[in-house]
DSSP file (Angstrom, degrees, kcal/mol; ACC not computed):
  #  RESIDUE AA STRUCTURE BP1 BP2  ACC     N-H-->O    O-->H-N    N-H-->O    O-->H-N    TCO  KAPPA ALPHA  PHI   PSI    X-CA   Y-CA   Z-CA
    1    1 A X              0   0    0      0, 0.0    38,-0.2     0, 0.0     2,-0.1   0.000 360.0 360.0 360.0 141.9  151.3   19.8  130.3
    2    2 A X        -     0   0    0      1,-0.1     2,-0.3    36,-0.1    40,-0.0  -0.398 360.0 -93.9 -75.8 156.6  149.9   17.0  132.4
    3    3 A X        -     0   0    0      1,-0.1    -1,-0.1    -2,-0.1     2,-0.0  -0.554  48.7-121.6 -58.5 121.1  148.5   17.7  135.8
    4    4 A X        -     0   0    0     -2,-0.3    -1,-0.1     1,-0.1    54,-0.1  -0.346  23.5-108.6 -77.5 157.0  151.4   17.1  138.3
    5    5 A X     >  -     0   0    0      1,-0.1     4,-1.3    54,-0.0     3,-0.4  -0.229  37.1 -99.6 -76.3 173.8  151.0   14.5  141.1
    6    6 A X  H  > S+     0   0    0      1,-0.3     4,-0.8     2,-0.2    -1,-0.1   0.694 120.8  58.7 -77.2 -11.9  150.7   15.7  144.7
    7    7 A X  H  > S+     0   0    0      2,-0.2     4,-0.6     1,-0.2     3,-0.4   0.888 107.7  45.9 -74.8 -35.9  154.3   15.2  145.5
    8    8 A X  H  > S+     0   0    0     -3,-0.4     4,-0.6     1,-0.2     3,-0.2   0.789 109.3  57.3 -71.8 -25.6  155.4   17.5  142.7
    9    9 A X  H  X S+     0   0    0     -4,-1.3     4,-1.9     1,-0.2    -1,-0.2   0.746  88.9  79.3 -77.1 -22.8  152.7   20.1  144.0
   10   10 A X  H  X S+     0   0    0     -4,-0.8     4,-2.5    -3,-0.4     5,-0.2   0.904  89.4  50.3 -55.7 -48.3  154.2   20.2  147.5
   11   11 A X  H  X S+     0   0    0     -4,-0.6     4,-2.7     1,-0.2    -1,-0.2   0.947 110.7  47.5 -57.9 -52.3  157.1   22.5  146.7
   12   12 A X  H  X S+     0   0    0     -4,-0.6     4,-1.3     1,-0.2    -1,-0.2   0.801 111.4  54.0 -66.6 -27.2  154.8   25.2  145.0
   13   13 A X  H  X S+     0   0    0     -4,-1.9     4,-0.7     2,-0.2    -1,-0.2   0.933 111.2  44.0 -65.8 -48.6  152.4   24.9  148.0
   14   14 A X  H >< S+     0   0    0     -4,-2.5     3,-0.9     1,-0.2     4,-0.3   0.882 109.8  56.8 -64.3 -38.4  155.2   25.7  150.3
   15   15 A X  H >< S+     0   0    0     -4,-2.7     3,-0.8     1,-0.2     4,-0.2   0.830 100.6  59.1 -56.2 -37.5  156.5   28.4  148.0
   16   16 A X  H 3< S+     0   0    0     -4,-1.3    -1,-0.2     1,-0.2    -2,-0.2   0.756 116.2  31.8 -67.3 -24.7  153.1   30.1  148.3
   17   17 A X  T X< S+     0   0    0     -3,-0.9     3,-1.7    -4,-0.7    65,-0.9   0.140  83.1 117.3-114.1  11.0  153.4   30.4  152.1
   18   18 A X  T <   +     0   0    0     -3,-0.8    72,-1.7     1,-0.3    -2,-0.1   0.740  65.5  62.4 -61.9 -30.5  157.2   30.8  152.4
   19   19 A X  T 3  S-     0   0    0     -4,-0.2    -1,-0.3    70,-0.2     3,-0.1   0.482 111.8-114.6 -75.2  -1.4  157.2   34.4  153.9
   20   20 A X  S <  S+     0   0    0     -3,-1.7     2,-0.3     1,-0.3    -2,-0.1   0.489  75.0 130.4  78.7   4.7  155.4   33.0  156.9
   21   21 A X        -     0   0    0      1,-0.1    -1,-0.3    60,-0.1    61,-0.2  -0.720  66.3-104.1 -85.3 137.3  152.3   35.0  156.2
   22   22 A X        -     0   0    0     -2,-0.3     2,-0.4    59,-0.1    59,-0.2  -0.407  38.7-161.6 -64.8 136.7  148.9   33.3  156.2
   23   23 A X  E     -A   80   0A   0     57,-2.9    57,-2.8    -2,-0.1    -6,-0.1  -0.931  20.6-115.2-120.2 140.2  147.5   32.7  152.8
   24   24 A X  E  >  -A   79   0A   0     -2,-0.4     4,-2.1    55,-0.2    55,-0.2  -0.338  29.4-118.5 -67.1 156.1  144.0   32.0  151.7
   25   25 A X  H  > S+     0   0    0     53,-2.1     4,-2.3     1,-0.2     5,-0.2   0.823 118.4  59.2 -66.1 -30.3  143.5   28.5  150.1
   26   26 A X  H  > S+     0   0    0     52,-0.3     4,-2.7     2,-0.2    -1,-0.2   0.921 105.6  46.5 -63.4 -46.7  142.4   30.4  147.0
   27   27 A X  H  > S+     0   0    0      2,-0.2     4,-2.2     1,-0.2    -2,-0.2   0.888 111.9  50.3 -54.6 -45.0  145.8   32.2  146.9
   28   28 A X  H  X S+     0   0    0     -4,-2.1     4,-2.3     2,-0.2    -1,-0.2   0.892 111.0  48.7 -68.4 -38.9  147.6   29.0  147.4
   29   29 A X  H  X S+     0   0    0     -4,-2.3     4,-2.2     1,-0.2     5,-0.2   0.928 111.6  51.6 -68.1 -42.6  145.6   27.3  144.5
   30   30 A X  H  X S+     0   0    0     -4,-2.7     4,-1.5     1,-0.2    -1,-0.2   0.864 108.0  50.5 -61.1 -36.7  146.3   30.2  142.2
   31   31 A X  H  X S+     0   0    0     -4,-2.2     4,-2.3     2,-0.2    -1,-0.2   0.889 111.4  47.5 -68.9 -38.8  149.9   30.1  142.8
   32   32 A X  H  X S+     0   0    0     -4,-2.3     4,-1.8     2,-0.2    -2,-0.2   0.908 112.5  47.4 -64.2 -40.2  150.1   26.4  142.1
   33   33 A X  H  <>S+     0   0    0     -4,-2.2     5,-2.4     1,-0.2     4,-0.2   0.820 116.0  47.2 -71.4 -31.1  148.1   26.5  138.9
   34   34 A X  H ><5S+     0   0    0     -4,-1.5     3,-0.7    -5,-0.2    -1,-0.2   0.875 106.7  56.0 -77.0 -38.8  150.2   29.5  137.8
   35   35 A X  H 3<5S+     0   0    0     -4,-2.3    -2,-0.2     1,-0.3    -1,-0.2   0.900 115.1  38.9 -58.1 -45.5  153.5   27.8  138.7
   36   36 A X  T 3<5S-     0   0    0     -4,-1.8    -1,-0.3    -5,-0.1    -2,-0.2   0.365 104.9-128.0 -91.0   6.6  152.6   24.8  136.4
   37   37 A X  T < 5 -     0   0    0     -3,-0.7    -3,-0.2    -4,-0.2     2,-0.1   0.931  38.6-172.0  52.2  48.9  151.0   27.0  133.6
   38   38 A X      < -     0   0    0     -5,-2.4    -1,-0.2    -6,-0.1     2,-0.1  -0.486  17.1-126.2 -71.1 146.1  147.8   24.8  133.7
   39   39 A X     >  -     0   0    0    -38,-0.2     4,-2.5    -2,-0.1     5,-0.2  -0.389  26.6-102.7 -81.8 169.7  145.3   25.6  130.9
   40   40 A X  H  > S+     0   0    0      1,-0.2     4,-1.4     2,-0.2     5,-0.2   0.910 125.1  52.5 -58.1 -46.4  141.7   26.4  131.6
   41   41 A X  H >> S+     0   0    0      1,-0.2     4,-1.3     2,-0.2     3,-0.5   0.940 109.0  48.6 -59.6 -48.5  140.9   22.9  130.5
   42   42 A X  H 34 S+     0   0    0      1,-0.2    13,-0.4     2,-0.2     3,-0.3   0.897 110.0  51.6 -59.7 -41.7  143.4   21.3  132.9
   43   43 A X  H 3< S+     0   0    0     -4,-2.5    -1,-0.2     1,-0.2    -2,-0.2   0.728 113.0  46.2 -73.3 -16.2  142.2   23.4  135.9
   44   44 A X  H << S+     0   0    0     -4,-1.4    -1,-0.2    -3,-0.5    -2,-0.2   0.675  82.2 121.4 -92.1 -18.3  138.6   22.3  135.2
   45   45 A X     <  -     0   0    0     -4,-1.3     9,-3.2    -3,-0.3    10,-0.4  -0.186  52.5-150.3 -51.6 122.9  139.5   18.6  134.8
   46   46 A X  B     -B   53   0B   0      7,-0.3     7,-0.3     8,-0.1    -1,-0.1  -0.713  13.4-106.5-101.5 151.1  137.5   16.7  137.3
   47   47 A X    >   -     0   0    0      5,-3.0     3,-1.4    -2,-0.3     5,-0.1  -0.214  46.9 -98.5 -58.6 163.6  138.1   13.4  139.2
   48   48 A X  T 3  S+     0   0    0      1,-0.3    -1,-0.1     2,-0.1    -2,-0.1   0.887 126.2  59.6 -50.8 -41.8  136.0   10.4  138.0
   49   49 A X  T 3  S-     0   0    0      1,-0.1    -1,-0.3     3,-0.1    -2,-0.0   0.811 101.2-138.7 -56.3 -30.1  133.5   11.1  140.9
   50   50 A X  S <  S+     0   0    0     -3,-1.4    -1,-0.1     2,-0.3    -2,-0.1   0.392  74.5 108.5  81.1   1.1  133.0   14.5  139.4
   51   51 A X  S    S+     0   0    0      1,-0.1     2,-0.3    -5,-0.0    -3,-0.1   0.626  78.7  20.4 -84.0 -15.0  133.0   16.1  142.8
   52   52 A X  S    S-     0   0    0     -5,-0.1    -5,-3.0    -8,-0.0    -2,-0.3  -0.994  79.5-104.7-155.5 148.2  136.5   17.9  142.8
   53   53 A X  B  >  -B   46   0B   0     -2,-0.3     4,-2.2    -7,-0.3    -7,-0.3  -0.489  31.7-121.9 -72.4 150.0  138.9   19.2  140.3
   54   54 A X  H  > S+     0   0    0     -9,-3.2     4,-2.6     1,-0.2     5,-0.2   0.916 111.0  50.4 -55.0 -49.3  142.0   17.1  139.9
   55   55 A X  H  > S+     0   0    0    -13,-0.4     4,-2.5   -10,-0.4    -1,-0.2   0.885 109.6  51.1 -66.0 -39.2  144.4   20.0  140.7
   56   56 A X  H  > S+     0   0    0      2,-0.2     4,-1.6     1,-0.2    -1,-0.2   0.868 110.4  50.0 -63.3 -36.8  142.4   20.8  143.9
   57   57 A X  H  X S+     0   0    0     -4,-2.2     4,-2.2     2,-0.2    -2,-0.2   0.917 110.9  47.2 -59.5 -44.2  142.7   17.2  144.9
   58   58 A X  H  X S+     0   0    0     -4,-2.6     4,-2.4     1,-0.2    -2,-0.2   0.908 112.7  50.0 -67.7 -41.4  146.4   17.1  144.3
   59   59 A X  H  X S+     0   0    0     -4,-2.5     4,-2.4     2,-0.2    -1,-0.2   0.852 109.0  54.0 -60.3 -36.3  146.8   20.4  146.3
   60   60 A X  H  X S+     0   0    0     -4,-1.6     4,-2.2    -5,-0.2    -2,-0.2   0.942 111.3  43.2 -61.0 -51.0  144.6   18.9  149.2
   61   61 A X  H  X S+     0   0    0     -4,-2.2     4,-2.3     2,-0.2     5,-0.3   0.922 112.8  52.9 -71.3 -43.8  146.9   15.9  149.5
   62   62 A X  H  X S+     0   0    0     -4,-2.4     4,-2.1     1,-0.2     5,-0.2   0.928 111.9  46.3 -55.2 -47.0  150.0   18.1  149.2
   63   63 A X  H  X S+     0   0    0     -4,-2.4     4,-2.5     1,-0.2    -1,-0.2   0.927 111.1  52.9 -66.1 -41.8  148.7   20.3  152.0
   64   64 A X  H  X S+     0   0    0     -4,-2.2     4,-2.2     1,-0.2    -2,-0.2   0.928 112.8  41.6 -65.5 -45.3  147.8   17.3  154.2
   65   65 A X  H  X S+     0   0    0     -4,-2.3     4,-1.5     2,-0.2    -1,-0.2   0.812 113.7  52.3 -75.4 -29.3  151.2   15.6  154.0
   66   66 A X  H  X>S+     0   0    0     -4,-2.1     5,-2.3    -5,-0.3     6,-0.9   0.885 111.4  49.5 -64.6 -40.3  153.1   19.0  154.4
   67   67 A X  H ><5S+     0   0    0     -4,-2.5     3,-1.1    -5,-0.2    -2,-0.2   0.947 109.4  50.4 -64.1 -46.6  150.9   19.5  157.6
   68   68 A X  H 3<5S+     0   0    0     -4,-2.2    -1,-0.2     1,-0.3    -2,-0.2   0.823 109.4  51.9 -55.9 -37.4  151.8   15.9  158.8
   69   69 A X  H 3<5S-     0   0    0     -4,-1.5    -1,-0.3    -5,-0.1    -2,-0.2   0.585 115.2-118.6 -77.1 -11.9  155.6   16.8  158.3
   70   70 A X  T <<5S+     0   0    0     -3,-1.1    15,-0.4    -4,-0.6    -3,-0.2   0.716  82.0 117.0  79.6  19.7  155.1   19.9  160.3
   71   71 A X  S   <S+     0   0    0     -5,-2.3    12,-1.9     1,-0.2     2,-0.3   0.600  78.1  17.5 -96.2 -12.8  156.1   22.3  157.6
   72   72 A X  E     -C   82   0C   0     -6,-0.9     2,-0.3    10,-0.3    10,-0.2  -0.989  63.7-173.6-148.6 160.5  152.8   24.1  157.4
   73   73 A X  E     -C   81   0C   0      8,-2.8     8,-1.5    -2,-0.3     2,-0.7  -0.913  31.6-106.0-146.5-179.1  149.7   24.6  159.4
   74   74 A X        -     0   0    0     -2,-0.3     6,-0.2     6,-0.2     3,-0.1  -0.886  22.9-176.3-114.3 103.8  146.4   26.0  159.3
   75   75 A X  S    S-     0   0    0     -2,-0.7     2,-0.3     1,-0.2    -1,-0.2   0.836  79.0 -12.4 -72.3 -33.5  146.1   29.3  161.5
   76   76 A X  S >  S-     0   0    0      3,-0.2     3,-1.8    -3,-0.1    -1,-0.2  -0.974 100.4 -58.2-161.7 164.3  142.3   29.4  160.7
   77   77 A X  T 3  S+     0   0    0     -2,-0.3     3,-0.1     1,-0.3   -52,-0.1  -0.137 120.3  11.8 -54.0 134.3  139.9   27.7  158.3
   78   78 A X  T 3  S+     0   0    0      1,-0.2   -53,-2.1   -54,-0.1     2,-0.3   0.685 107.6 102.0  72.5  15.6  140.8   28.2  154.6
   79   79 A X  E <   -A   24   0A   0     -3,-1.8     2,-0.3   -55,-0.2   -55,-0.2  -0.955  51.5-158.3-131.2 154.4  144.3   29.6  155.3
   80   80 A X  E     +A   23   0A   0    -57,-2.8   -57,-2.9    -2,-0.3     2,-0.3  -0.900   9.9 178.7-123.0 156.3  147.8   28.1  155.1
   81   81 A X  E     -C   73   0C   0     -8,-1.5    -8,-2.8    -2,-0.3     2,-0.2  -0.955  31.0-118.4-155.2 141.1  151.0   29.3  156.8
   82   82 A X  E     -C   72   0C   0    -65,-0.9   -10,-0.3    -2,-0.3     2,-0.2  -0.521  34.0-133.0 -75.6 145.6  154.5   27.9  156.8
   83   83 A X    >   -     0   0    0    -12,-1.9     3,-1.9    -2,-0.2     6,-0.3  -0.597  23.8-106.3 -97.3 164.3  155.7   26.8  160.4
   84   84 A X  T 3  S+     0   0    0      1,-0.3    -1,-0.1    -2,-0.2   -13,-0.1   0.665 118.1  68.7 -60.6 -14.7  159.1   27.7  161.8
   85   85 A X  T 3  S+     0   0    0    -15,-0.4    -1,-0.3     3,-0.0     2,-0.3   0.765  75.5  98.8 -75.9 -24.5  160.1   24.1  161.3
   86   86 A X  S X  S-     0   0    0     -3,-1.9     3,-1.4   -15,-0.2   -15,-0.0  -0.480  71.3-146.6 -69.2 124.3  160.0   24.8  157.6
   87   87 A X  T 3  S+     0   0    0     -2,-0.3    -1,-0.2     1,-0.3    -3,-0.1   0.600  95.7  50.4 -71.5  -9.9  163.6   25.3  156.5
   88   88 A X  T 3  S+     0   0    0    -74,-0.0    -1,-0.3     2,-0.0    -2,-0.1   0.499  84.0 115.4-105.1  -1.9  162.5   27.8  153.8
   89   89 A X    <         0   0    0     -3,-1.4   -70,-0.2    -6,-0.3   -71,-0.1  -0.252 360.0 360.0 -70.1 155.4  160.3   30.1  155.9
   90   90 A X              0   0    0    -72,-1.7   -71,-0.1   -69,-0.0    -1,-0.1   0.470 360.0 360.0 -96.1 360.0  161.1   33.6  156.6
């Protein structure tokens, strides 16, 4: 499977925090990679700069735009949480 674009990653990022409980960034990343059944090779694939993995970059952009839309926020560094504005939050 090809690594999905950041728009496709948005729903699994929200799904990871849907219950309204704060989740670590590591938990969110694990949920996304398991959702898309990414192989070890795909998980390790790096951007041309070599500084970041492609999937972590896509997750980062998904988090950024979900934050701008008011659907998630960062309760503390390295954590994600759905907002009450998120129609799926519990």
